[in-house]
FIDRENFI-278385 format. One record per residue (C-alpha): residue number from 0; x, y, z. Coordinates in steps of 0.5 Angstrom, whole numbers. Each point is the difference from the previous one (the first is absolute). Last residue first. Layout:
BEGIN
node num = NUM; east = X; north = Y; up = Z
...
% end
This chain:
BEGIN
node num = 616; east = 110; north = -5; up = 80
node num = 615; east = 2; north = -1; up = -7
node num = 614; east = 7; north = 0; up = -2
node num = 613; east = 3; north = 5; up = -5
node num = 612; east = 6; north = 1; up = -5
node num = 611; east = 0; north = 6; up = -4
node num = 610; east = 6; north = 3; up = 5
node num = 609; east = 2; north = 7; up = -1
node num = 608; east = -5; north = 3; up = 5
node num = 607; east = 2; north = -5; up = 5
node num = 606; east = -2; north = -7; up = 3
node num = 605; east = -6; north = 0; up = -5
node num = 604; east = -7; north = -1; up = 4
node num = 603; east = -5; north = -4; up = -3
node num = 602; east = -7; north = 2; up = -1
node num = 601; east = -6; north = -4; up = 2
node num = 600; east = -2; north = 1; up = -7
node num = 599; east = -7; north = -3; up = 1
node num = 598; east = -3; north = -1; up = 7
node num = 597; east = -6; north = -6; up = 0
node num = 596; east = 4; north = -4; up = 5
node num = 595; east = 7; north = 1; up = -3
node num = 594; east = 1; north = -1; up = -7
node num = 593; east = -2; north = 4; up = -6
node num = 592; east = 6; north = 2; up = -5
node num = 591; east = 1; north = 7; up = -2
node num = 590; east = 7; north = 2; up = 3
node num = 589; east = 4; north = 1; up = -6
node num = 588; east = -2; north = 6; up = -4
node num = 587; east = -5; north = 3; up = 5
node num = 586; east = 5; north = 0; up = 6
node num = 585; east = 6; north = 2; up = -4
node num = 584; east = -4; north = 6; up = -3
node num = 583; east = -2; north = 2; up = 7
node num = 582; east = 7; north = -1; up = 3
node num = 581; east = 3; north = 4; up = -5
node num = 580; east = -5; north = 6; up = 0
node num = 579; east = 0; north = 0; up = 8
node num = 578; east = 8; north = 1; up = -1
node num = 577; east = -1; north = 5; up = -5
node num = 576; east = -5; north = 4; up = 5
node num = 575; east = 5; north = 0; up = 6
node num = 574; east = 0; north = -2; up = 7
node num = 573; east = -5; north = -6; up = -1
node num = 572; east = -6; north = 0; up = 5
node num = 571; east = -2; north = -7; up = -2
node num = 570; east = -7; north = -1; up = -3
node num = 569; east = -4; north = -6; up = 2
node num = 568; east = -5; north = 0; up = -6
node num = 567; east = -7; north = -3; up = 1
node num = 566; east = -6; north = -2; up = -5
node num = 565; east = -3; north = -5; up = 5
node num = 564; east = 1; north = -6; up = -4
node num = 563; east = 6; north = 3; up = -3
node num = 562; east = 4; north = 1; up = 6
node num = 561; east = 7; north = 3; up = -2
node num = 560; east = 7; north = 1; up = 3
node num = 559; east = 4; north = 6; up = -2
node num = 558; east = 8; north = -2; up = -1
node num = 557; east = 5; north = 1; up = 6
node num = 556; east = 7; north = 2; up = -1
node num = 555; east = -2; north = 7; up = 1
node num = 554; east = -3; north = -1; up = 7
node num = 553; east = 4; north = -5; up = 3
node num = 552; east = 5; north = 4; up = 4
node num = 551; east = -6; north = 4; up = 2
node num = 550; east = -3; north = -6; up = 4
node num = 549; east = -7; north = -2; up = -4
node num = 548; east = -7; north = 2; up = 0
node num = 547; east = -3; north = 0; up = -7
node num = 546; east = -5; north = 6; up = 0
node num = 545; east = -7; north = -2; up = -3
node num = 544; east = -3; north = 2; up = -6
node num = 543; east = -7; north = -2; up = -1
node num = 542; east = -4; north = 0; up = -7
node num = 541; east = -7; north = 0; up = 1
node num = 540; east = -4; north = -7; up = -2
node num = 539; east = -7; north = 1; up = -3
node num = 538; east = 3; north = 5; up = -5
node num = 537; east = -5; north = 1; up = -5
node num = 536; east = -4; north = 6; up = 2
node num = 535; east = 7; north = 4; up = -1
node num = 534; east = 0; north = -2; up = -7
node num = 533; east = 3; north = -4; up = -6
node num = 532; east = 3; north = -6; up = 5
node num = 531; east = 8; north = 0; up = 0
node num = 530; east = 3; north = -5; up = -5
node num = 529; east = 6; north = -5; up = 1
node num = 528; east = -3; north = -5; up = 5
node num = 527; east = 3; north = -3; up = 6
node num = 526; east = -1; north = 5; up = 5
node num = 525; east = 7; north = 3; up = 2
node num = 524; east = 5; north = -3; up = -5
node num = 523; east = -5; north = 0; up = -6
node num = 522; east = -1; north = 7; up = 2
node num = 521; east = 7; north = 1; up = 0
node num = 520; east = 1; north = -4; up = -7
node num = 519; east = -6; north = 5; up = -3
node num = 518; east = 4; north = 6; up = 2
node num = 517; east = 7; north = -3; up = -2
node num = 516; east = -3; north = -1; up = -7
node num = 515; east = -3; north = 7; up = 0
node num = 514; east = 6; north = 3; up = 1
node num = 513; east = 2; north = 2; up = 8
node num = 512; east = 4; north = 6; up = 1
node num = 511; east = -6; north = 6; up = 0
node num = 510; east = -6; north = -3; up = 3
node num = 509; east = 2; north = -6; up = 4
node num = 508; east = 7; north = 3; up = 2
node num = 507; east = -3; north = 6; up = 2
node num = 506; east = -6; north = -3; up = 4
node num = 505; east = 5; north = -4; up = 4
node num = 504; east = 5; north = 6; up = 1
node num = 503; east = -7; north = 3; up = 3
node num = 502; east = -1; north = -6; up = 4
node num = 501; east = 7; north = 0; up = 3
node num = 500; east = 0; north = 7; up = 2
node num = 499; east = -7; north = 0; up = 3
node num = 498; east = -5; north = 5; up = -2
node num = 497; east = -5; north = -5; up = -2
node num = 496; east = 0; north = -4; up = 7
node num = 495; east = 5; north = -5; up = 3
node num = 494; east = 0; north = -1; up = 7
node num = 493; east = -4; north = -6; up = 1
node num = 492; east = -3; north = -2; up = -7
node num = 491; east = -2; north = 4; up = -6
node num = 490; east = -6; north = -1; up = -4
node num = 489; east = 0; north = 1; up = -8
node num = 488; east = -6; north = 1; up = -5
node num = 487; east = 1; north = 7; up = -2
node num = 486; east = 7; north = -2; up = -1
node num = 485; east = -2; north = -6; up = -5
node num = 484; east = -4; north = 5; up = -4
node num = 483; east = 6; north = 5; up = 0
node num = 482; east = 4; north = -6; up = -3
node num = 481; east = -4; north = -1; up = -5
node num = 480; east = 3; north = -6; up = -4
node num = 479; east = 0; north = 0; up = -7
node num = 478; east = -4; north = -5; up = -5
node num = 477; east = -7; north = 1; up = 4
node num = 476; east = -3; north = -6; up = 2
node num = 475; east = 1; north = -7; up = -4
node num = 474; east = -7; north = -2; up = 0
node num = 473; east = -5; north = 6; up = 0
node num = 472; east = 6; north = 4; up = -3
node num = 471; east = 0; north = -5; up = -6
node num = 470; east = -7; north = 1; up = 0
node num = 469; east = 0; north = 8; up = 0
node num = 468; east = 5; north = 0; up = -6
node num = 467; east = -4; north = -5; up = -4
node num = 466; east = -6; north = 4; up = 1
node num = 465; east = -6; north = -1; up = 4
node num = 464; east = -7; north = -1; up = -2
node num = 463; east = 2; north = -7; up = -2
node num = 462; east = 0; north = -2; up = 7
node num = 461; east = -7; north = 1; up = 1
node num = 460; east = -2; north = -7; up = -3
node num = 459; east = 6; north = -4; up = 2
node num = 458; east = -2; north = -2; up = 7
node num = 457; east = 6; north = -2; up = 4
node num = 456; east = 3; north = -7; up = 1
node num = 455; east = -2; north = -4; up = -6
node num = 454; east = 0; north = 7; up = -4
node num = 453; east = 8; north = 0; up = 1
node num = 452; east = 1; north = -8; up = -1
node num = 451; east = -4; north = 1; up = -7
node num = 450; east = 4; north = 7; up = -1
node num = 449; east = 6; north = -4; up = 1
node num = 448; east = -2; north = -5; up = -5
node num = 447; east = -2; north = 5; up = -5
node num = 446; east = 7; north = 3; up = 1
node num = 445; east = 3; north = -7; up = -3
node num = 444; east = -5; north = 0; up = -6
node num = 443; east = 1; north = 7; up = -2
node num = 442; east = 7; north = 0; up = 0
node num = 441; east = 2; north = 0; up = -7
node num = 440; east = -7; north = 4; up = -2
node num = 439; east = 3; north = 6; up = -3
node num = 438; east = 6; north = -3; up = -2
node num = 437; east = -4; north = -5; up = -4
node num = 436; east = -4; north = 5; up = -3
node num = 435; east = 5; north = 4; up = -2
node num = 434; east = 4; north = -5; up = -4
node num = 433; east = -6; north = -3; up = -3
node num = 432; east = -2; north = 7; up = -3
node num = 431; east = 7; north = 1; up = -2
node num = 430; east = 0; north = -6; up = -4
node num = 429; east = -6; north = 1; up = -3
node num = 428; east = 3; north = 7; up = -3
node num = 427; east = 6; north = -3; up = -2
node num = 426; east = -4; north = -5; up = -4
node num = 425; east = 1; north = 3; up = -7
node num = 424; east = 6; north = 3; up = 1
node num = 423; east = 3; north = -7; up = 2
node num = 422; east = 1; north = -4; up = 6
node num = 421; east = 2; north = -7; up = -1
node num = 420; east = -4; north = -5; up = 3
node num = 419; east = 4; north = -6; up = 2
node num = 418; east = 0; north = 1; up = 8
node num = 417; east = -7; north = 2; up = -1
node num = 416; east = -2; north = -7; up = 0
node num = 415; east = -7; north = 2; up = 3
node num = 414; east = 0; north = 7; up = 2
node num = 413; east = 4; north = 5; up = 4
node num = 412; east = 5; north = -5; up = 1
node num = 411; east = 4; north = 0; up = 7
node num = 410; east = 8; north = 2; up = 1
node num = 409; east = 2; north = 0; up = 7
node num = 408; east = 4; north = 6; up = 3
node num = 407; east = -5; north = 1; up = 6
node num = 406; east = -4; north = 6; up = -2
node num = 405; east = -1; north = -4; up = -7
node num = 404; east = 4; north = 0; up = -6
node num = 403; east = -6; north = 0; up = -5
node num = 402; east = -1; north = -5; up = -7
node num = 401; east = -3; north = 1; up = -6
node num = 400; east = 7; north = 0; up = -4
node num = 399; east = 5; north = 5; up = -1
node num = 398; east = 6; north = -1; up = -5
node num = 397; east = -4; north = 2; up = -6
node num = 396; east = -2; north = 7; up = 3
node num = 395; east = 7; north = 3; up = -1
node num = 394; east = 0; north = -3; up = -8
node num = 393; east = -7; north = 2; up = 0
node num = 392; east = 2; north = 7; up = 2
node num = 391; east = 5; north = 1; up = -5
node num = 390; east = -5; north = -2; up = -5
node num = 389; east = -5; north = 5; up = 2
node num = 388; east = 6; north = 5; up = 0
node num = 387; east = 1; north = -1; up = -7
node num = 386; east = -7; north = 0; up = -2
node num = 385; east = -1; north = 7; up = 4
node num = 384; east = -7; north = 2; up = 1
node num = 383; east = -1; north = -3; up = 7
node num = 382; east = 7; north = 4; up = 2
node num = 381; east = -3; north = 4; up = 6
node num = 380; east = -5; north = -5; up = 3
node num = 379; east = 4; north = -6; up = -1
node num = 378; east = 6; north = 3; up = 4
node num = 377; east = -5; north = 2; up = 5
node num = 376; east = -3; north = -7; up = 1
node num = 375; east = 7; north = -3; up = 0
node num = 374; east = 2; north = 5; up = 6
node num = 373; east = -6; north = -2; up = 4
node num = 372; east = 1; north = -7; up = -2
node num = 371; east = 7; north = 0; up = 3
node num = 370; east = -1; north = 4; up = 6
node num = 369; east = -6; north = -3; up = 3
node num = 368; east = 2; north = -4; up = 6
node num = 367; east = 7; north = 4; up = 0
node num = 366; east = -2; north = 4; up = 7
node num = 365; east = -2; north = -6; up = 3
node num = 364; east = -4; north = 2; up = 7
node num = 363; east = -2; north = 7; up = -2
node num = 362; east = -1; north = -3; up = -7
node num = 361; east = -5; north = -5; up = 2
node num = 360; east = -4; north = 6; up = 4
node num = 359; east = 1; north = 5; up = -6
node num = 358; east = -3; north = -6; up = -5
node num = 357; east = -7; north = 0; up = 4
node num = 356; east = -3; north = -4; up = 6
node num = 355; east = -7; north = 1; up = 0
node num = 354; east = -3; north = 1; up = 7
node num = 353; east = -4; north = -5; up = 4
node num = 352; east = 3; north = 1; up = 7
node num = 351; east = 4; north = -6; up = 0
node num = 350; east = 2; north = 2; up = -7
node num = 349; east = 3; north = 7; up = 2
node num = 348; east = 4; north = -3; up = 6
node num = 347; east = 4; north = -5; up = -5
node num = 346; east = 1; north = 5; up = -5
node num = 345; east = 3; north = 5; up = 5
node num = 344; east = 6; north = -4; up = 2
node num = 343; east = 1; north = -4; up = 6
node num = 342; east = 5; north = 1; up = 5
node num = 341; east = -4; north = -4; up = 6
node num = 340; east = 1; north = 2; up = 7
node num = 339; east = -6; north = -2; up = 3
node num = 338; east = -4; north = 5; up = 5
node num = 337; east = -4; north = -3; up = 6
node num = 336; east = -6; north = 4; up = -1
node num = 335; east = -4; north = -5; up = 3
node num = 334; east = -5; north = -1; up = -5
node num = 333; east = 4; north = 3; up = -6
node num = 332; east = 6; north = -4; up = 2
node num = 331; east = -4; north = -7; up = 0
node num = 330; east = -3; north = 2; up = -7
node num = 329; east = 7; north = 0; up = -2
node num = 328; east = 2; north = -6; up = 3
node num = 327; east = -6; north = -3; up = -3
node num = 326; east = 3; north = 2; up = -7
node num = 325; east = 6; north = -3; up = 2
node num = 324; east = -4; north = -6; up = 1
node num = 323; east = -3; north = 0; up = -7
node num = 322; east = 7; north = 0; up = -3
node num = 321; east = 2; north = -6; up = 4
node num = 320; east = -7; north = -3; up = -2
node num = 319; east = 2; north = 1; up = -8
node num = 318; east = 7; north = -3; up = 1
node num = 317; east = -3; north = -6; up = 3
node num = 316; east = -6; north = 0; up = -5
node num = 315; east = 5; north = 0; up = -6
node num = 314; east = 0; north = 5; up = -5
node num = 313; east = -3; north = -2; up = -6
node num = 312; east = 4; north = 0; up = -7
node num = 311; east = -1; north = 4; up = -6
node num = 310; east = 3; north = 6; up = 3
node num = 309; east = 6; north = -3; up = 3
node num = 308; east = 1; north = 3; up = 7
node num = 307; east = 3; north = 6; up = 2
node num = 306; east = 2; north = 2; up = 7
node num = 305; east = -4; north = 5; up = 3
node num = 304; east = 4; north = 7; up = 1
node num = 303; east = 5; north = 3; up = 5
node num = 302; east = 1; north = 7; up = 0
node num = 301; east = 7; north = 3; up = 2
node num = 300; east = 2; north = 2; up = -7
node num = 299; east = -6; north = 5; up = 0
node num = 298; east = 2; north = 4; up = -5
node num = 297; east = 5; north = -1; up = -6
node num = 296; east = 7; north = -4; up = 0
node num = 295; east = 3; north = -5; up = 5
node num = 294; east = -1; north = -6; up = -5
node num = 293; east = -3; north = -4; up = 5
node num = 292; east = -4; north = 5; up = 3
node num = 291; east = -3; north = 3; up = -6
node num = 290; east = -2; north = -7; up = -2
node num = 289; east = -4; north = -1; up = 6
node num = 288; east = 3; north = -4; up = 6
node num = 287; east = -4; north = -7; up = 0
node num = 286; east = -6; north = -2; up = 4
node num = 285; east = -3; north = -7; up = 1
node num = 284; east = 7; north = -4; up = 0
node num = 283; east = 2; north = 1; up = 7
node num = 282; east = 6; north = 1; up = 3
node num = 281; east = 2; north = 5; up = -5
node num = 280; east = -3; north = 6; up = 4
node num = 279; east = -7; north = 4; up = 1
node num = 278; east = -4; north = -6; up = 3
node num = 277; east = 6; north = -2; up = 5
node num = 276; east = 0; north = 7; up = 2
node num = 275; east = -7; north = 0; up = 1
node num = 274; east = 0; north = -6; up = 4
node num = 273; east = 5; north = 3; up = 4
node num = 272; east = -4; north = 6; up = 2
node num = 271; east = -6; north = -4; up = 2
node num = 270; east = 5; north = -5; up = 4
node num = 269; east = 2; north = 6; up = 4
node num = 268; east = -7; north = 3; up = 1
node num = 267; east = -2; north = -7; up = 3
node num = 266; east = 7; north = 0; up = 4
node num = 265; east = -2; north = 7; up = 3
node num = 264; east = -7; north = -1; up = 2
node num = 263; east = 0; north = -4; up = 7
node num = 262; east = 3; north = -6; up = -3
node num = 261; east = 5; north = -4; up = 5
node num = 260; east = 7; north = 0; up = -3
node num = 259; east = 5; north = -5; up = 2
node num = 258; east = 3; north = -3; up = -6
node num = 257; east = 0; north = -7; up = -2
node num = 256; east = -6; north = 1; up = -4
node num = 255; east = -3; north = 7; up = -1
node num = 254; east = -7; north = 0; up = 1
node num = 253; east = -4; north = 5; up = -3
node num = 252; east = -7; north = 1; up = 3
node num = 251; east = -5; north = 2; up = -6
node num = 250; east = -5; north = 5; up = -2
node num = 249; east = 2; north = 5; up = 5
node num = 248; east = -5; north = 6; up = 1
node num = 247; east = -6; north = -5; up = 1
node num = 246; east = -7; north = 1; up = -3
node num = 245; east = 1; north = -6; up = -5
node num = 244; east = 1; north = 1; up = -8
node num = 243; east = 6; north = -3; up = -1
node num = 242; east = -2; north = -6; up = 4
node num = 241; east = -6; north = -1; up = -5
node num = 240; east = 4; north = 1; up = -7
node num = 239; east = 6; north = -3; up = 3
node num = 238; east = -3; north = -7; up = 1
node num = 237; east = 4; north = -4; up = -5
node num = 236; east = 6; north = 5; up = -1
node num = 235; east = 2; north = 0; up = 8
node num = 234; east = 5; north = -5; up = 1
node num = 233; east = 3; north = -1; up = -7
node num = 232; east = 0; north = 7; up = -1
node num = 231; east = 4; north = 2; up = 6
node num = 230; east = 5; north = -5; up = -1
node num = 229; east = 1; north = 2; up = -7
node num = 228; east = 0; north = 7; up = 1
node num = 227; east = 6; north = -1; up = 6
node num = 226; east = 4; north = -3; up = -5
node num = 225; east = 1; north = -8; up = 0
node num = 224; east = -4; north = -3; up = -5
node num = 223; east = 3; north = 6; up = -5
node num = 222; east = 7; north = -3; up = 0
node num = 221; east = 5; north = 6; up = 2
node num = 220; east = 1; north = -2; up = 7
node num = 219; east = -4; north = 0; up = 7
node num = 218; east = 2; north = -6; up = 4
node num = 217; east = 1; north = 4; up = 7
node num = 216; east = -6; north = 5; up = -2
node num = 215; east = -5; north = -6; up = 1
node num = 214; east = -6; north = 4; up = 1
node num = 213; east = -6; north = -3; up = 3
node num = 212; east = -7; north = 3; up = -1
node num = 211; east = -5; north = 0; up = 6
node num = 210; east = -7; north = 2; up = -2
node num = 209; east = -4; north = 4; up = 5
node num = 208; east = -4; north = -4; up = 4
node num = 207; east = -8; north = -1; up = -2
node num = 206; east = -6; north = 3; up = 0
node num = 205; east = 1; north = 4; up = -6
node num = 204; east = -4; north = 7; up = 0
node num = 203; east = 0; north = 2; up = -8
node num = 202; east = 1; north = 6; up = -3
node num = 201; east = -5; north = 1; up = -6
node num = 200; east = -4; north = 6; up = 2
node num = 199; east = 6; north = 4; up = 3
node num = 198; east = 3; north = -1; up = -7
node num = 197; east = -6; north = 2; up = -3
node num = 196; east = -1; north = 7; up = 4
node num = 195; east = 8; north = 1; up = -1
node num = 194; east = -1; north = 0; up = -8
node num = 193; east = -6; north = 5; up = 0
node num = 192; east = 3; north = 5; up = 6
node num = 191; east = 7; north = -1; up = -4
node num = 190; east = -2; north = 2; up = -6
node num = 189; east = -4; north = 7; up = 2
node num = 188; east = 6; north = 1; up = 5
node num = 187; east = 5; north = 0; up = -6
node num = 186; east = -3; north = 5; up = -4
node num = 185; east = -3; north = -2; up = -7
node num = 184; east = 4; north = 4; up = -5
node num = 183; east = 5; north = -6; up = -1
node num = 182; east = -6; north = -4; up = -2
node num = 181; east = -2; north = 4; up = -7
node num = 180; east = 2; north = -6; up = -4
node num = 179; east = -4; north = -5; up = 4
node num = 178; east = -6; north = 4; up = 0
node num = 177; east = 0; north = 1; up = -8
node num = 176; east = 2; north = -8; up = -1
node num = 175; east = -6; north = -1; up = 5
node num = 174; east = -5; north = 4; up = -5
node num = 173; east = 3; north = -4; up = -6
node num = 172; east = -1; north = -7; up = 3
node num = 171; east = 4; north = -6; up = -2
node num = 170; east = 6; north = 4; up = -3
node num = 169; east = 5; north = 0; up = 6
node num = 168; east = -2; north = -6; up = 5
node num = 167; east = -7; north = 0; up = 4
node num = 166; east = 0; north = 0; up = 8
node num = 165; east = -1; north = 7; up = 0
node num = 164; east = -8; north = -1; up = -2
node num = 163; east = -2; north = 7; up = 1
node num = 162; east = -7; north = 1; up = 3
node num = 161; east = 3; north = 0; up = 7
node num = 160; east = 5; north = 5; up = -2
node num = 159; east = -6; north = 5; up = 0
node num = 158; east = 0; north = 4; up = 6
node num = 157; east = 7; north = -1; up = 1
node num = 156; east = 2; north = 3; up = -7
node num = 155; east = -5; north = 6; up = 2
node num = 154; east = 3; north = 2; up = 6
node num = 153; east = 7; north = -1; up = -3
node num = 152; east = -2; north = 5; up = -6
node num = 151; east = -2; north = 5; up = 5
node num = 150; east = 7; north = -1; up = 4
node num = 149; east = 3; north = 1; up = -7
node num = 148; east = -4; north = 7; up = -2
node num = 147; east = 1; north = 2; up = 7
node num = 146; east = 8; north = -1; up = 0
node num = 145; east = 0; north = 4; up = -7
node num = 144; east = -4; north = 6; up = 3
node num = 143; east = 6; north = 0; up = 6
node num = 142; east = 5; north = 0; up = -6
node num = 141; east = -3; north = 5; up = -3
node num = 140; east = 0; north = 5; up = 6
node num = 139; east = 7; north = -1; up = 1
node num = 138; east = 2; north = 2; up = -7
node num = 137; east = 4; north = -5; up = -4
node num = 136; east = 8; north = 1; up = -1
node num = 135; east = 2; north = -5; up = 6
node num = 134; east = -5; north = -5; up = -1
node num = 133; east = 4; north = -4; up = -5
node num = 132; east = 6; north = 0; up = 5
node num = 131; east = -4; north = -4; up = 6
node num = 130; east = 5; north = 0; up = 6
node num = 129; east = -1; north = 7; up = 1
node num = 128; east = -7; north = 1; up = 0
node num = 127; east = -1; north = 5; up = 5
node num = 126; east = 7; north = 3; up = -2
node num = 125; east = -2; north = 0; up = -7
node num = 124; east = -6; north = 5; up = 1
node num = 123; east = -3; north = 2; up = -7
node num = 122; east = -4; north = 7; up = 0
node num = 121; east = -7; north = 1; up = 0
node num = 120; east = 1; north = -2; up = 8
node num = 119; east = -5; north = -5; up = 3
node num = 118; east = 5; north = -4; up = 4
node num = 117; east = -3; north = -7; up = 2
node num = 116; east = -2; north = -1; up = 8
node num = 115; east = -7; north = 2; up = -2
node num = 114; east = -1; north = -6; up = -5
node num = 113; east = 3; north = -5; up = 5
node num = 112; east = -5; north = 2; up = 6
node num = 111; east = -5; north = -1; up = -5
node num = 110; east = 2; north = -7; up = -2
node num = 109; east = 0; north = -2; up = 7
node num = 108; east = 4; north = -5; up = 4
node num = 107; east = 4; north = -4; up = -6
node num = 106; east = 1; north = 7; up = -4
node num = 105; east = 3; north = 3; up = 6
node num = 104; east = 6; north = -6; up = 0
node num = 103; east = 2; north = 2; up = -7
node num = 102; east = 4; north = -5; up = -3
node num = 101; east = -5; north = -2; up = -5
node num = 100; east = -2; north = 7; up = -2
node num = 99; east = 7; north = 2; up = -1
node num = 98; east = 1; north = -7; up = -5
node num = 97; east = -7; north = 3; up = -3
node num = 96; east = 3; north = 6; up = -1
node num = 95; east = 7; north = -3; up = -3
node num = 94; east = -5; north = -4; up = -5
node num = 93; east = -4; north = 6; up = -2
node num = 92; east = 7; north = 3; up = -2
node num = 91; east = 3; north = -6; up = -4
node num = 90; east = -7; north = -1; up = -3
node num = 89; east = -1; north = 7; up = -3
node num = 88; east = -3; north = 6; up = 4
node num = 87; east = 1; north = 8; up = -1
node num = 86; east = -6; north = 1; up = -5
node num = 85; east = -5; north = -4; up = 5
node num = 84; east = 0; north = 5; up = 5
node num = 83; east = -2; north = 5; up = -5
node num = 82; east = -6; north = -5; up = -2
node num = 81; east = -2; north = -2; up = 7
node num = 80; east = 0; north = 7; up = 3
node num = 79; east = -4; north = 3; up = -6
node num = 78; east = -5; north = -6; up = 0
node num = 77; east = -1; north = 1; up = 8
node num = 76; east = 1; north = -5; up = 5
node num = 75; east = -3; north = 0; up = 7
node num = 74; east = 4; north = 0; up = 6
node num = 73; east = -5; north = 4; up = 5
node num = 72; east = -6; north = -4; up = -2
node num = 71; east = 3; north = -6; up = 1
node num = 70; east = 5; north = -5; up = -3
node num = 69; east = -5; north = -5; up = -3
node num = 68; east = -7; north = 4; up = 0
node num = 67; east = 3; north = 6; up = -2
node num = 66; east = 5; north = -4; up = -5
node num = 65; east = -6; north = -3; up = -3
node num = 64; east = -1; north = 6; up = -5
node num = 63; east = 7; north = 0; up = -2
node num = 62; east = 0; north = -7; up = -2
node num = 61; east = -7; north = 0; up = -3
node num = 60; east = 3; north = 6; up = -5
node num = 59; east = 5; north = -5; up = -3
node num = 58; east = 7; north = 2; up = 0
node num = 57; east = 2; north = 3; up = -6
node num = 56; east = 4; north = -4; up = -5
node num = 55; east = 5; north = 4; up = -4
node num = 54; east = 6; north = 0; up = 5
node num = 53; east = 4; north = -3; up = -6
node num = 52; east = 3; north = -5; up = 5
node num = 51; east = -6; north = -2; up = 2
node num = 50; east = 1; north = -5; up = 6
node num = 49; east = -5; north = 4; up = 5
node num = 48; east = -5; north = 2; up = -5
node num = 47; east = -1; north = -7; up = -3
node num = 46; east = 0; north = -3; up = 8
node num = 45; east = -5; north = 5; up = 1
node num = 44; east = -4; north = -2; up = -6
node num = 43; east = 0; north = -7; up = 3
node num = 42; east = -2; north = 2; up = 6
node num = 41; east = -6; north = 3; up = -3
node num = 40; east = -2; north = -6; up = -3
node num = 39; east = 1; north = -4; up = 6
node num = 38; east = -5; north = 5; up = 3
node num = 37; east = -5; north = -2; up = -5
node num = 36; east = 1; north = -7; up = 1
node num = 35; east = -1; north = 1; up = 7
node num = 34; east = -7; north = 4; up = -1
node num = 33; east = -3; north = -5; up = -5
node num = 32; east = 0; north = 2; up = -7
node num = 31; east = -7; north = 4; up = -2
node num = 30; east = 4; north = 7; up = 0
node num = 29; east = 5; north = -3; up = -5
node num = 28; east = -5; north = -1; up = -5
node num = 27; east = -3; north = 7; up = 1
node num = 26; east = 7; north = 3; up = 0
node num = 25; east = 2; north = -3; up = -7
node num = 24; east = 1; north = 6; up = -4
node num = 23; east = 4; north = -3; up = -6
node num = 22; east = 7; north = 3; up = -1
node num = 21; east = 2; north = -6; up = -4
node num = 20; east = 6; north = -1; up = 4
node num = 19; east = -5; north = 0; up = 6
node num = 18; east = -5; north = -5; up = -3
node num = 17; east = 6; north = -5; up = -1
node num = 16; east = 2; north = 1; up = 7
node num = 15; east = -7; north = -1; up = 3
node num = 14; east = 0; north = -6; up = -4
node num = 13; east = 7; north = -3; up = 3
node num = 12; east = -3; north = 2; up = 7
node num = 11; east = -6; north = -4; up = -1
node num = 10; east = 4; north = -6; up = -3
node num = 9; east = 5; north = 0; up = 6
node num = 8; east = -6; north = 1; up = 5
node num = 7; east = -3; north = -6; up = -3
node num = 6; east = 6; north = -4; up = 0
node num = 5; east = 1; north = 1; up = 7
node num = 4; east = -7; north = -2; up = 2
node num = 3; east = 1; north = -6; up = -4
node num = 2; east = 6; north = -2; up = 4
node num = 1; east = -3; north = 2; up = 7
node num = 0; east = -6; north = -5; up = -2
% end
């Protein structure tokens, strides 16, 4: 029934578009349509006006009229204000304004307070929007008006979203496609409210003990079956679609065999970190370093892509289930906000939220992927009428066959018996078509398995409202460590306080001296994970810094000590900032094994500052 409704709505929309293009007055016919469908057509017209680069499309009159109801009498929009504001904005400035709105705490409390907090001068205010350069040149009053337009658009979206089938893939519904293309204009608060409701409804109260996962870390080696990932997969994958939806904060208890760890949270987080490390490594065959990484050229050279399987052969069920398990881990991360340290390219996240992968996405991980066919097409187009040149091109193409060099360096046939079909000027266009189709769909089956696993743990319906970048942040957290966020969520013990010299030195090291990799290593050292929560509200455990009491002659030779279960750092009062840096850096680099009754990283103490040796307490 729902499919029929969507098909009818698409058909009516096409008929209306046709009449409008013929300048036919269909006002009477439109008035006979149901209110919700009429509102949906208004929404589509607003989308056209927002995204029209020529600025020729005007905002619908009903959108302006309804602003008095949706925004309030004192915030009503006028035609003149909308049109003037519209001239200043393009996609980039719109997205920067939306980013500003998403990160403004006042908007989460009251839209009226948020709007009244914005400057309203008739000149630009670059100091207020200092982090948003595309807004620097726009008069402040028109930024405020644009914010009202975007907010009203979001109110309408929220009201009509139930009439749009978000489960459809691109190309299955005209109206759904139009909403999907504008989803970056939907405020994060609106998406989250819709999505979080479904996540809460689908959580499970499981009346059984949290499963214990035994990890043999002593015999870990380079073989797949001894990795942390595989050990977790073997013990969890069969019931992951249920256990990963339980209401407990901790999904499993990690038991490190032959070690003295008691899991109160630290070993669990540490096991997740090690599992992520296995996934983006050569220890497993599920992912490989992207071509740019292998040749050390181009963008994203640290990204890992799904391994490639022959296009004419089925992927084994064992491999499919492992990809699905990775998706289930992603679902766990979203539910519990325990972020995963994955280095995947944008094309993977795009497919998970039903966005189409583009040639640019492929070039971002393989700079040479389309070089040959692009150059050949260019030469053919420039020299199409020259007979001698055509003969030369034919001789060049004669060396090629209907084959493709895949992202893992293997050669596959693009068509049956392709290795025996030479490429000529007459079939070169067909070859290019097959080539591009293969490269755009090279990872489809693998990522679809990940999507199946993800959707078995979290409901996927509203997930497609999020952009690829937003999904990545939901699963992996922010790419860079926000030191000020951690500082706001830190508690100091004993005689330490925010003004203590050791504390000031500590924050200077973390903020100004450590690079991003060291910051992640530090977080793993003290908490067993590599990523902070995204906001203050997500800190269920505060970071504690306690003084590490030692005799004066031992302080500078001691290493800091961490308790990952409780997110505590015992920090000695080192005599200089340089010594503090050295001791912290040594600890986060070499002291990351779990042992000792639930406390991770019981720090070894070198015999002196020049020594790299360490013994455990």
